[in-house]
C-alpha positions as CSV (number, residue, x, y, z in Angstrom):
1,M,-34.4,1.9,19.9
2,S,-36.9,0.5,17.4
3,R,-35.4,-1.1,14.4
4,A,-37.8,1.0,12.3
5,F,-35.2,3.9,12.6
6,V,-32.1,1.7,12.0
7,K,-30.8,1.4,8.6
8,E,-29.0,-1.7,8.0
9,E,-26.4,-2.1,5.3
10,D,-27.1,-4.2,2.3
11,E,-24.5,-6.6,1.0
12,E,-23.5,-4.2,-1.9
13,F,-22.8,-1.3,0.4
14,A,-20.9,-3.4,2.9
15,S,-18.9,-5.0,0.0
16,Y,-18.1,-1.4,-1.3
17,R,-16.9,-0.2,2.1
18,E,-14.7,-3.1,2.3
19,D,-13.2,-2.6,-1.2
20,S,-12.8,1.0,-0.2
21,S,-11.0,0.3,3.0
22,H,-8.7,-2.2,1.2
23,D,-7.9,0.4,-1.5
24,K,-6.9,3.0,1.1
25,K,-4.5,0.5,2.9
26,T,-2.9,-0.4,-0.4
27,L,-2.3,3.1,-1.4
28,E,-0.8,4.0,2.1
29,W,1.5,0.9,1.8
30,L,2.2,1.9,-1.8
31,R,3.3,5.4,-0.5
32,I,5.5,3.8,2.2
33,Q,7.5,1.7,-0.3
34,E,7.9,4.5,-2.5
35,K,9.3,6.6,0.2
36,K,11.6,3.7,1.4
37,L,12.9,3.3,-2.3
38,D,13.5,6.9,-2.4
39,F,15.5,6.9,1.0
40,L,17.5,4.0,-0.3
41,L,18.3,5.7,-3.5
42,N,18.8,9.4,-2.6
43,D,19.4,9.8,1.2
44,P,23.0,9.8,2.4
45,K,22.0,7.6,5.3
46,G,20.3,5.2,2.7
47,K,23.5,5.1,0.7
48,A,25.5,4.2,3.9
49,I,23.7,0.9,4.3
50,E,25.7,-2.1,3.6
51,P,25.6,-2.3,-0.3
52,A,24.4,-6.1,-0.3
53,K,21.6,-5.4,2.0
54,R,20.8,-2.0,0.4
55,D,20.5,-3.6,-3.1
56,K,18.3,-6.3,-1.8
57,W,16.0,-3.8,-0.3
58,I,15.9,-1.8,-3.3
59,Q,14.9,-4.8,-5.4
60,E,12.2,-5.7,-3.0
61,A,11.0,-2.3,-2.8
62,R,10.7,-2.1,-6.8
63,A,9.1,-5.5,-7.0
64,A,6.5,-4.4,-4.3
65,I,5.7,-1.1,-6.2
66,A,5.5,-2.9,-9.7
67,S,3.2,-5.7,-8.1
68,V,0.6,-3.0,-6.9
69,Q,0.8,-1.1,-10.1
70,D,0.3,-4.2,-12.2
71,A,-2.7,-5.1,-10.0
72,A,-4.2,-1.7,-10.3
73,Q,-4.0,-2.0,-14.2
74,G,-5.1,-5.5,-14.5
């Protein structure tokens, strides 16, 4: 095919696509962390996990959520 009919991406558009993809992945990861935290706090199976391990996971999930929210604001 002739290159005359092929639209090549410019750097700005390629950068936008990369940023958009990163944002989607970050939002999906954030939803997973929020779901994990909800499970640990509210689900009977989550509450049945060994308390020390459960508390550690809760702290990790909260820290992860906070870091993403801070990054989004700043």
